[in-house]
C-alpha positions as CSV (number, residue, x, y, z in Angstrom):
1,M,13.4,-7.2,-43.5
2,T,13.0,-8.4,-39.6
3,L,12.4,-5.7,-37.6
4,P,14.2,-5.9,-33.8
5,T,12.1,-7.2,-31.2
6,R,11.4,-4.4,-28.7
7,T,12.2,-5.5,-25.3
8,A,9.7,-5.0,-22.6
9,P,10.2,-2.3,-20.0
10,R,11.7,-2.2,-16.6
11,L,9.4,-2.9,-13.8
12,V,10.6,-0.8,-10.7
13,L,9.1,-0.8,-7.3
14,G,9.1,2.5,-6.2
15,S,9.4,1.0,-2.6
16,T,11.6,-0.7,0.2
17,S,8.5,-2.1,1.8
18,R,9.0,-5.9,2.3
19,Y,5.2,-6.3,2.5
20,R,5.1,-4.8,-1.4
21,A,7.6,-6.7,-2.7
22,E,6.0,-9.8,-1.7
23,L,2.6,-8.9,-3.2
24,L,4.4,-7.8,-6.3
25,R,6.3,-11.0,-6.5
26,R,2.9,-12.7,-7.0
27,L,2.8,-11.1,-10.1
28,T,6.2,-11.2,-11.7
29,P,9.5,-12.1,-10.1
30,D,11.5,-9.4,-12.5
31,F,11.2,-6.1,-10.8
32,E,13.8,-3.9,-9.1
33,Q,13.4,-2.2,-6.3
34,C,14.4,1.9,-5.3
35,A,13.6,4.0,-2.2
36,P,11.8,7.1,-3.0
37,G,12.7,9.0,-0.4
38,T,9.5,10.9,-0.1
39,D,8.8,13.1,2.6
40,E,5.2,11.7,3.7
41,S,3.8,14.2,6.1
42,A,0.3,15.1,6.0
43,L,-0.6,18.7,4.3
44,P,-3.0,20.7,6.4
45,G,-6.2,19.5,6.1
46,E,-5.9,17.0,3.6
47,P,-8.5,14.5,3.1
48,P,-6.6,10.5,3.7
49,A,-7.7,9.5,1.0
50,A,-5.8,12.6,-1.2
51,R,-2.9,12.3,1.3
52,A,-2.4,8.7,-0.2
53,L,-3.2,9.3,-3.9
54,R,-0.8,12.2,-3.5
55,L,2.1,10.2,-2.0
56,A,1.6,7.3,-4.4
57,I,2.5,9.5,-7.6
58,A,5.1,11.2,-5.4
59,K,7.1,8.2,-4.9
60,A,6.5,6.9,-8.3
61,E,8.2,10.5,-9.9
62,A,10.9,10.2,-7.2
63,A,11.7,6.5,-8.3
64,A,11.6,7.2,-12.2
65,H,13.8,10.0,-11.7
66,G,16.3,9.2,-14.4
67,L,14.8,6.1,-15.8
68,R,13.9,5.6,-19.7
69,D,11.7,2.7,-20.5
70,A,10.6,1.6,-17.3
71,L,7.4,1.2,-15.6
72,V,7.3,2.1,-12.0
73,I,5.0,1.7,-9.0
74,G,4.3,3.9,-6.2
75,S,1.9,3.0,-3.4
76,D,0.5,4.4,-0.1
77,Q,-1.8,3.9,2.5
78,V,-3.8,6.0,4.9
79,A,-6.0,4.5,7.3
80,E,-8.5,6.5,9.0
81,L,-10.6,6.6,12.4
82,D,-13.4,9.1,12.5
83,G,-11.3,11.5,10.2
84,L,-8.0,11.0,11.8
85,T,-5.3,9.7,10.4
86,L,-3.5,6.4,12.0
87,D,0.1,6.7,11.1
88,K,2.7,3.8,11.7
89,P,2.5,3.6,15.4
90,G,6.7,2.8,15.6
91,T,6.4,1.9,19.3
92,A,4.2,-0.9,21.1
93,E,2.8,1.6,23.5
94,H,1.4,3.1,20.0
95,A,0.6,0.2,18.9
96,R,-1.6,-1.1,21.9
97,A,-3.1,2.7,21.8
98,Q,-4.1,2.3,18.3
99,L,-6.2,-0.9,18.6
100,G,-7.8,0.1,21.8
101,A,-9.0,2.9,19.8
102,S,-10.4,0.7,17.1
103,S,-11.4,-1.7,19.1
104,G,-15.4,-2.5,18.2
105,R,-14.8,0.3,15.8
106,E,-14.6,0.4,12.0
107,V,-11.5,1.7,10.2
108,H,-11.0,3.1,6.6
109,F,-8.2,2.3,4.4
110,H,-7.0,4.2,1.8
111,T,-4.7,2.5,-0.6
112,A,-3.3,4.4,-3.6
113,L,-1.5,3.3,-6.6
114,C,0.4,5.2,-9.1
115,L,1.6,3.5,-12.0
116,L,4.2,6.1,-13.9
117,D,5.2,4.8,-17.8
118,T,8.6,7.1,-18.0
119,R,8.2,5.9,-22.1
120,D,5.5,8.8,-22.3
121,G,4.9,10.5,-19.0
122,R,1.4,9.2,-18.4
123,R,0.5,8.1,-14.7
124,H,-2.3,6.1,-14.1
125,T,-3.7,6.0,-10.9
126,Y,-6.1,4.3,-8.6
127,V,-7.6,4.5,-5.1
128,D,-9.0,1.5,-3.1
129,H,-11.1,1.9,-0.3
130,T,-11.5,-1.0,2.4
131,R,-13.0,-0.9,5.3
132,V,-12.3,-2.9,8.3
133,R,-14.6,-3.8,11.3
134,F,-12.6,-4.7,14.5
135,R,-14.4,-6.9,17.2
136,V,-14.7,-5.8,20.6
137,L,-10.6,-6.4,22.0
138,N,-10.1,-6.5,25.5
139,A,-6.4,-5.3,26.9
140,A,-4.9,-8.5,27.1
141,E,-5.6,-9.3,23.7
142,I,-4.2,-6.4,22.4
143,E,-1.4,-6.8,24.5
144,R,-0.6,-10.5,23.2
145,Y,-0.8,-9.4,20.1
146,V,1.1,-6.6,19.6
147,E,4.0,-8.7,21.7
148,R,3.5,-11.8,19.2
149,E,3.2,-9.8,15.7
150,Q,4.8,-6.4,16.3
151,P,3.4,-4.3,13.7
152,L,5.1,-1.4,14.5
153,D,5.6,-0.4,11.0
154,C,1.9,-1.0,9.9
155,A,-0.8,1.6,9.5
156,G,-3.6,0.3,12.1
157,S,-1.1,-1.4,14.4
158,F,-1.7,-5.2,12.3
159,K,-0.7,-7.7,9.6
160,C,-4.3,-8.9,8.1
161,E,-1.9,-11.5,6.2
162,G,-0.9,-12.6,9.5
163,L,-2.3,-12.9,12.9
164,G,-4.2,-9.8,12.3
165,I,-7.0,-11.3,10.7
166,S,-8.4,-12.3,14.3
167,L,-9.1,-8.9,15.6
168,F,-11.6,-8.4,12.9
169,A,-15.4,-8.9,12.7
170,A,-15.3,-8.1,9.0
171,I,-13.6,-6.8,5.9
172,D,-15.2,-4.5,3.1
173,N,-13.1,-4.2,-0.2
174,H,-12.9,-4.9,-3.6
175,D,-9.2,-6.6,-3.5
176,P,-7.8,-8.1,-0.6
177,S,-4.4,-7.3,-1.5
178,A,-5.0,-4.0,-1.0
179,L,-5.3,-4.3,2.7
180,I,-1.7,-5.3,2.9
181,G,-0.6,-2.3,0.7
182,L,-1.0,-2.7,-3.1
183,P,-4.1,-3.7,-4.4
184,L,-2.9,-6.1,-7.0
185,I,-6.3,-6.7,-8.6
186,A,-5.8,-2.7,-10.5
187,L,-2.2,-2.9,-10.7
188,S,-2.7,-5.8,-12.9
189,R,-5.2,-4.4,-15.0
190,L,-3.1,-1.1,-15.1
191,L,0.4,-3.5,-16.4
192,R,-2.4,-4.9,-18.9
193,E,-3.3,-1.4,-20.4
194,T,0.5,-0.3,-20.7
195,G,1.1,-3.7,-22.8
196,I,2.3,-6.0,-19.9
197,E,1.1,-9.8,-20.6
198,L,-0.5,-11.2,-17.4
199,P,-0.7,-13.9,-16.7
């Protein structure tokens, strides 16, 4: 008697971010995207890394609602300058202000990941810490950059996978994909631990 072959679980990205979707496509084209609808407000006195992890878990849990036999990915990134959170700027004016404040200084990025396995309810988590040292930027450089790349939906007001790399003096991290928004090295490990073959 031949036992039926168990199908692989669905892979769901709990995010509508095009940046995270592009990153996940490096590992596999076979995934779904789901908007988690999570409130991303900070809690009083909440450290940036703790906020990133809490939101990554909340996004995975929200996207997993009602799903069976699925692996659901939640991720969140919080940028920190001198203990203060740099949220997505939303406007060109705020982007210019963020980059001006970051000029010549070091910004910390906390990128959290949660892989929720709905088959057993287990949560697998990871937090990447990346340090970005900005070179000294003048007003004209900041103006040109914001006008050309429009990084209004990016924490820290830059896209390191694009022209934003020209703003930096150095990057210190373990996973270059984490700075874009989804730490693929850690995600690959967690997927393998849950039975997904990679590569």
